[in-house]
LUMVO-302317 format. One line per field, with one value per residue (C-alpha): residue in one letter; x, y, z; residue number from 1. Coordinates in steps of 0.05 Angstrom, whole numbers, m for minus. Example, Ala and Ser with C-alpha at 12.3 -4.5 7.8 and 13.67 -1.06 7.14 Angstrom:
# LUMVO-302317
r = a|s $
east = 246|273 $
north = m90|m21 $
up = 156|143 $
k = 1|2 $
END
This chain:
# LUMVO-302317
r = p|f|n|v|i|t|s|p|w|k|e|g|i|l|f|f|k|n|k|q|g|g|i|f|p|y|a|p|l|s|s|e|q|q|t|t|n|i|l|c|f|a|p|p|g|g|g|k|s|v|l|i|s|t|l|i|l|a|a|i|f|d|p|v|l|e|g|l|p|k|i|a|a|i|d|i|g|n|s|s|l|g|v|i|k|l|l|r|e|i|c|p|p|d|m|r|d|r|f|l|h|i|e|f|e|l|n|d|r|f|g|i|n|v|m|d|t|r|s|a|c|p|f|p|t|s|t|e|r|g|f|l|t|n|f|f|t|l|i|l|t|p|v|g|q|a|e|p|i|k|d|a|a|s|i|a|s|i|l|i|t|e|l|y|t|i|f|y|e|d|e|p|e|k|y|a|p|g|r|d|p|m|t|d|k|w|i|q|n|e|r|d|f|d|v|k|k|t|t|t|w|w|q|v|v|h|h|a|m|e|r|k|a|y|a|i|a|g|s|a|q|r|f|a|v|p|n|l|s|k|v|p|a|r|l|t|m|s|d|s|l|k|q|l|y|g|p|d|n|p|i|l|i|e|a|k|r|l|f|l|g|f|i|q|q|y|p|s|l|c|k|p|s|s|y|n|f|q|e|t|d|v|c|i|f|d|l|n|k|v|t|q|d|t|g|p|e|g|a|r|r|t|t|i|a|y|m|v|s|r|y|l|l|g|k|d|f|l|t|n|k|d|i|l|n|e|m|p|p|l|a|q|e|f|y|r|s|k|v|a|q|l|e|v|v|r|k|y|l|i|y|d|e|f|h|r|t|k|g|s|l|s|v|q|q|t|v|l|d|d|m|r|n|g|r|k|f|n|l|m|v|m|l|a|s|q|n|f|n|d|f|n|e|d|i|v|k|q|a|t|v|r|f|v|m|r|v|e|t|p|e|e|a|e|g|l|v|k|k|y|g|w|t|q|t|i|r|d|a|l|v|k|e|v|h|g|a|g|l|h|g|a|t|m|l|m|h|a|s|g|l|k|g|e|d|s|s|c|t|q|v|l|t|n|i|i|g|r|t|e|l|a|a|y|g|t|t|r|e|d|s|a|l|r|d|a|l|i|d|e|h|g|i|p|y|w|d|t|v|t|l|i|g|r|f|f|p|g|g|v|k|t|m|v|e|d|s|m|r|a|k|r|r|s|i|e|s|v|q|t|e|v|i|d|e|m|e|q|l|k|g|a|l|a|p|m|i|r|q|i|k|d|s|y|t|s|s|k|m|n|g|l|k|i $
east = m615|m586|m648|m619|m583|m570|m518|m537|m480|m503|m431|m365|m290|m291|m333|m348|m390|m451|m481|m527|m467|m483|m437|m437|m406|m377|m354|m315|m319|m390|m445|m487|m461|m455|m380|m326|m289|m276|m258|m230|m211|m183|m133|m67|m79|m152|m145|m144|m77|m104|m167|m124|m82|m146|m173|m108|m108|m182|m173|m118|m163|m224|m257|m285|m217|m177|m112|m87|m114|m72|m61|m20|m14|22|40|84|116|116|43|31|97|67|16|71|115|54|38|110|112|49|58|102|175|169|114|148|171|99|91|136|147|192|223|218|267|275|347|386|367|296|311|241|216|141|138|153|99|75|117|116|69|100|44|12|m58|m114|m108|m32|m40|m87|m35|20|m23|m31|44|63|12|47|114|80|56|106|130|85|27|m37|m53|m10|10|m41|m61|m17|m62|m65|11|21|m25|12|80|59|32|92|145|118|107|178|209|171|157|198|265|268|328|386|409|474|517|540|477|443|492|436|408|479|494|428|438|507|473|419|448|387|387|437|456|469|484|410|383|336|317|246|272|308|243|201|252|255|180|175|226|185|247|201|252|300|244|225|298|311|246|272|317|265|214|220|235|226|295|270|213|250|276|207|179|227|219|145|110|42|60|91|27|m16|26|76|151|181|114|120|78|125|186|158|140|211|240|196|216|290|285|250|304|359|325|300|350|330|261|288|326|314|288|340|296|269|203|180|106|80|13|17|65|68|111|135|149|176|247|221|173|217|222|169|150|131|189|176|102|121|170|116|68|119|132|58|51|112|90|21|52|93|42|m21|m1|m30|m92|m132|m131|m187|m199|m216|m144|m123|m156|m105|m46|m8|m14|52|30|m39|m10|33|m20|m82|m75|m48|m107|m156|m125|m121|m193|m221|m171|m195|m152|m143|m107|m97|m72|m55|m37|m75|m74|m2|m27|m75|m69|m40|m88|m47|m53|m126|m142|m103|m140|m206|m193|m178|m242|m285|m257|m253|m316|m302|m232|m254|m215|m228|m195|m188|m164|m145|m130|m131|m189|m253|m235|m175|m221|m248|m321|m308|m273|m328|m380|m343|m339|m399|m369|m340|m307|m301|m254|m258|m273|m233|m286|m362|m346|m312|m374|m417|m373|m378|m454|m458|m411|m446|m517|m523|m573|m566|m571|m507|m474|m491|m464|m399|m390|m414|m401|m345|m280|m229|m178|m180|m167|m233|m226|m236|m305|m322|m380|m392|m436|m453|m493|m514|m536|m579|m628|m692|m652|m603|m560|m537|m505|m479|m433|m388|m327|m268|m246|m183|m144|m89|m36|m57|m58|12|35|6|36|73|92|166|159|118|165|227|199|181|247|289|254|263|331|369|338|322|248|210|164|98|117|138|73|33|68|65|m10|m17|22|12|m54|m58|13|71|75|41|79|146|133|113|176|222|190|200|272|286|259|302|365|353|347|419|457|454|488|453|406|411|339|353|387|326|281|322|320|244|235|282|231|180|232|252|179|166|233|222|152|180|237|191|141|196|227|160|139|81|51|62 $
north = m64|m31|13|58|113|160|150|142|191|261|286|251|253|200|208|150|145|101|62|119|166|204|222|174|206|163|185|129|162|187|169|138|68|27|15|51|m10|m30|m95|m93|m153|m160|m203|m170|m113|m106|m34|m41|m4|54|54|58|115|151|144|171|232|244|240|293|341|329|398|387|382|442|403|337|269|212|158|95|38|m28|m54|m106|m72|m1|4|65|99|139|176|193|223|260|289|309|344|385|405|463|444|450|397|343|305|294|245|184|118|71|5|m32|m86|m131|m111|m63|m3|m13|m29|m30|m49|m64|m59|16|57|128|182|180|119|59|13|2|29|m22|m18|m25|m84|m117|m110|m138|m198|m212|m203|m250|m300|m296|m313|m370|m400|m452|m441|m475|m482|m441|m446|m421|m466|m481|m421|m374|m313|m326|m335|m272|m232|m254|m239|m170|m151|m177|m147|m76|m82|m105|m52|4|m17|m77|m73|m11|m7|34|93|75|132|117|82|145|202|253|240|240|308|337|310|342|410|395|421|403|330|290|224|168|94|81|130|96|110|124|179|210|206|239|295|308|310|359|404|396|365|317|293|274|238|198|179|158|118|69|41|43|m4|m79|m112|m181|m205|m204|m253|m320|m305|m284|m350|m385|m339|m322|m345|m336|m383|m434|m434|m444|m496|m523|m525|m553|m554|m574|m514|m464|m500|m495|m422|m407|m445|m404|m338|m356|m375|m310|m269|m305|m295|m224|m188|m119|m128|m151|m91|m17|20|52|70|140|137|208|219|241|250|200|141|77|18|m26|m96|m124|m134|m173|m219|m250|m318|m371|m431|m432|m388|m337|m334|m322|m267|m234|m238|m207|m151|m135|m134|m89|m42|m38|m22|36|65|58|65|136|120|89|152|192|229|165|143|199|162|106|153|183|258|276|239|269|339|322|285|327|374|319|274|331|340|266|254|297|279|230|168|116|49|9|m62|m81|m151|m177|m248|m252|m254|m312|m363|m314|m310|m253|m207|m225|m210|m144|m122|m144|m103|m42|m52|m61|2|44|85|112|132|164|109|75|7|m18|m88|m103|m172|m217|m261|m255|m317|m281|m250|m292|m288|m242|m191|m196|m179|m116|m88|m52|m32|m81|m65|m122|m99|m161|m236|m286|m339|m348|m398|m342|m299|m356|m361|m287|m288|m347|m318|m250|m272|m232|m242|m274|m204|m185|m250|m233|m162|m189|m234|m188|m116|m115|m115|m80|m30|m6|54|86|74|15|m16|m47|m70|m33|m64|m24|m53|m29|39|83|107|76|25|m12|m33|m7|m45|m10|m22|39|65|96|149|189|236|214|253|222|153|163|183|119|72|17|m34|m42|m11|50|63|57|107|157|150|156|221|252|225|218|272|324|334|359|309|344|354|281|252|302|282|207|214|252|205|138|142|67|59|29|m42|m76|m35|m48|m123|m127|m90|m133|m197|m176|m156|m221|m261|m223|m232|m305|m318|m296|m310|m351|m304|m285|m226|m171|m158|m89|m67|m91|m52|11|m1|m10|54|95|117|135|176|210|228|258|293|325|349|377|414|441|467|502|533|561|584|536|505|430 $
up = m260|m322|m331|m276|m312|m254|m201|m128|m115|m132|m129|m133|m144|m199|m261|m308|m371|m369|m427|m445|m452|m387|m330|m271|m209|m153|m83|m47|22|20|69|14|28|92|85|46|19|m53|m87|m158|m201|m271|m308|m327|m375|m354|m330|m254|m247|m288|m245|m182|m211|m231|m160|m130|m176|m164|m89|m92|m130|m87|m86|m17|16|40|44|16|34|61|9|18|m32|m31|m100|m133|m193|m217|m240|m195|m208|m265|m221|m170|m226|m252|m183|m170|m238|m230|m157|m132|m121|m45|m44|m84|m23|m4|m62|m56|m91|m51|m73|m7|14|75|91|136|93|120|193|223|291|287|363|362|396|388|420|496|495|533|509|440|428|417|341|344|391|341|286|331|349|275|262|319|293|225|257|294|228|202|131|80|127|127|201|259|317|371|415|373|385|460|465|424|470|533|501|479|547|585|539|543|618|630|585|619|691|713|677|633|587|614|574|538|508|438|414|389|374|363|433|463|435|459|530|534|527|578|643|685|663|704|672|721|714|730|678|630|558|581|628|569|528|582|593|518|513|570|535|470|437|400|349|405|443|381|368|440|445|392|447|502|471|461|394|366|387|460|448|453|523|544|519|567|627|626|689|657|599|647|689|627|591|642|633|569|534|460|439|473|447|376|386|409|349|301|332|331|258|242|278|240|173|182|228|202|234|301|328|342|281|237|177|185|148|136|140|73|39|m18|m13|m53|m31|m89|m63|m128|m101|m41|m78|m131|m98|m107|m65|9|33|m22|m3|70|50|9|68|115|65|60|136|148|92|122|190|162|114|156|228|232|190|247|289|321|386|424|418|464|522|513|519|579|591|556|493|495|495|435|395|409|350|304|321|308|239|222|244|188|134|81|79|25|36|m28|m34|m106|m129|m69|m96|m73|m1|m13|42|93|151|183|123|112|186|185|122|151|214|171|131|193|226|162|168|238|217|150|114|48|36|m35|m54|m126|m151|m212|m193|m152|m113|m83|m30|27|49|108|63|11|64|84|13|m15|m82|m133|m199|m250|m305|m348|m345|m386|m396|m390|m333|m294|m303|m277|m216|m202|m208|m161|m109|m105|m119|m183|m238|m306|m337|m301|m324|m396|m388|m361|m421|m476|m452|m402|m441|m396|m421|m494|m538|m516|m442|m396|m398|m331|m287|m222|m169|m106|m49|20|m8|35|m18|m43|m83|m37|m96|m163|m221|m282|m341|m340|m378|m343|m393|m382|m426|m472|m434|m368|m399|m426|m357|m327|m379|m341|m395|m407|m476|m453|m395|m439|m489|m435|m398|m462|m483|m414|m392|m458|m501|m449|m466|m404|m371|m387|m460|m464|m439|m480|m545|m529|m517|m582|m627|m591|m552|m543|m519|m559|m532|m592|m643|m609|m603|m677|m697|m653|m678|m751|m737|m702|m761|m810|m768|m754|m829|m842|m777|m714|m663|m599|m606|m553|m533|m502|m567|m604|m558|m570|m645|m645|m604|m648|m701|m647|m609|m673|m690|m621|m619|m687|m666|m601|m637|m690|m639|m599|m661|m683|m613|m612|m550|m544 $
k = 1|2|3|4|5|6|7|8|9|10|11|12|13|14|15|16|17|18|19|20|21|22|23|24|25|26|27|28|29|30|31|32|33|34|35|36|37|38|39|40|41|42|43|44|45|46|47|48|49|50|51|52|53|54|55|56|57|58|59|60|61|62|63|64|65|66|67|68|69|70|71|72|73|74|75|76|77|78|79|80|81|82|83|84|85|86|87|88|89|90|91|92|93|94|95|96|97|98|99|100|101|102|103|104|105|106|107|108|109|110|111|112|113|114|115|116|117|118|119|120|121|122|123|124|125|126|127|128|129|130|131|132|133|134|135|136|137|138|139|140|141|142|143|144|145|146|147|148|149|150|151|152|153|154|155|156|157|158|159|160|161|162|163|164|165|166|167|168|169|170|171|172|173|174|175|176|177|178|179|180|181|182|183|184|185|186|187|188|189|190|191|192|193|194|195|196|197|198|199|200|201|202|203|204|205|206|207|208|209|210|211|212|213|214|215|216|217|218|219|220|221|222|223|224|225|226|227|228|229|230|231|232|233|234|235|236|237|238|239|240|241|242|243|244|245|246|247|248|249|250|251|252|253|254|255|256|257|258|259|260|261|262|263|264|265|266|267|268|269|270|271|272|273|274|275|276|277|278|279|280|281|282|283|284|285|286|287|288|289|290|291|292|293|294|295|296|297|298|299|300|301|302|303|304|305|306|307|308|309|310|311|312|313|314|315|316|317|318|319|320|321|322|323|324|325|326|327|328|329|330|331|332|333|334|335|336|337|338|339|340|341|342|343|344|345|346|347|348|349|350|351|352|353|354|355|356|357|358|359|360|361|362|363|364|365|366|367|368|369|370|371|372|373|374|375|376|377|378|379|380|381|382|383|384|385|386|387|388|389|390|391|392|393|394|395|396|397|398|399|400|401|402|403|404|405|406|407|408|409|410|411|412|413|414|415|416|417|418|419|420|421|422|423|424|425|426|427|428|429|430|431|432|433|434|435|436|437|438|439|440|441|442|443|444|445|446|447|448|449|450|451|452|453|454|455|456|457|458|459|460|461|462|463|464|465|466|467|468|469|470|471|472|473|474|475|476|477|478|479|480|481|482|483|484|485|486|487|488|489|490|491|492|493|494|495|496|497|498|499|500|501|502|503|504|505|506|507|508|509|510|511|512|513|514|515|516|517|518|519|520|521|522|523|524|525|526|527|528|529|530|531|532|533|534|535|536|537|538|539|540|541|542|543|544|545|546|547|548|549|550|551|552|553|554|555|556|557|558|559|560|561|562|563|564 $
END
């Protein structure tokens, strides 16, 4: 397979170097492959974070696009913060809010109701309903267990149907002044809207939509739809569930217990939404603060964080004109132009550190749904993890492009070859030629299958080469980040000049140099005293000569009128 030196993609947004030194273009959302999904695996330091950042930047500068794509990424840590800072720096000031990096937490700051629906829609769309079924199934999975309780999906489906029907048709929530000051103030100025004791939140929503007061309609609708706190009562009162299972059935008792436990532990997810997530073009959710705990409860918390992040970031990704048929007339009028725009926009949904979701059927199913539906919604799904075994067989079948950044042992290469049905030649390449990130780029193996040309597959050893300045911007180690932040925040050197000079003087990053300096300093101190060594002070001391070198170069260039 390595005799093929040309790419099956004639054009692309990413350009790698092949073994012969030629350019190898790659277009993730082209029609050349059956699906638009990517798997990427590498041990820490293998180069997957840089590959993700390269993809994000390339997607932004796609020459085919008239506007910006929609890019959402879920990460644990700040590995993608560099590309967001870079984009905010190079874009016009009035566009900076379109590139966001958010440190997500499961607390009142992020009050989110996953049962929210689109404006003026009393019921979820089919894709939203699929997500809710997966989320309910997650709640119905006892902590520490891989499988949900019996009939979890069926119970979830009945609950979802009944809750939305009750809140819209049977017992809609009454409008209550004081719950939403913005809506209250608007209603006071609406002389043709007479508020009575029987007025419902849905009536407020409909009136606001008719008056094209869309912000008011969206704010009021938060109180019109059900939320997770309403589920336990429904489990007790549902006639459908009683008919299926009988009264006091152990399954329903366990389901109620699980929902009550969830409500107690995650109250911010069980009430009307208070977090106003602004739609943006590129947004990365960092789940590091949510995923510190280990053990069964920590794994569950991580799973919940991934699911809620996916809900916020991707709820508009699975959108095309067919969705209008699931909406009432008021909503169709509002969404028609938006849907037309979203239908042609290229969308990228990236899950990094995917191994943290291993064992979670709800996340795996949600991701699988996204991958299966991706092509018709112009969506690429990319999963990045530390090991090829982090992806189940169904996910593997949906991905037609795989990037292997590095293998740690020949045995790991054997496992890869066996899992994907690759040849011994590919196994040898993985062991001998694929070395991950280095000074001259990241050498990796790319395998594409399901291609539409004469050759249905393509396997190449490629190098992801990026400029020194870009690499300095992407640096995410503690040492690289500390150097960059100190030059910008403490010494006032502009961002672009900072990353340019770091790339010039320290093209491979400073982590190894700093660690060597700190280790030598620690040995010298320990030989003459026994007091506790302040690690942060050591870090600052190790960075001091590098900061001085860059600062001197910057000052000299400015004094002599030279370009950095």
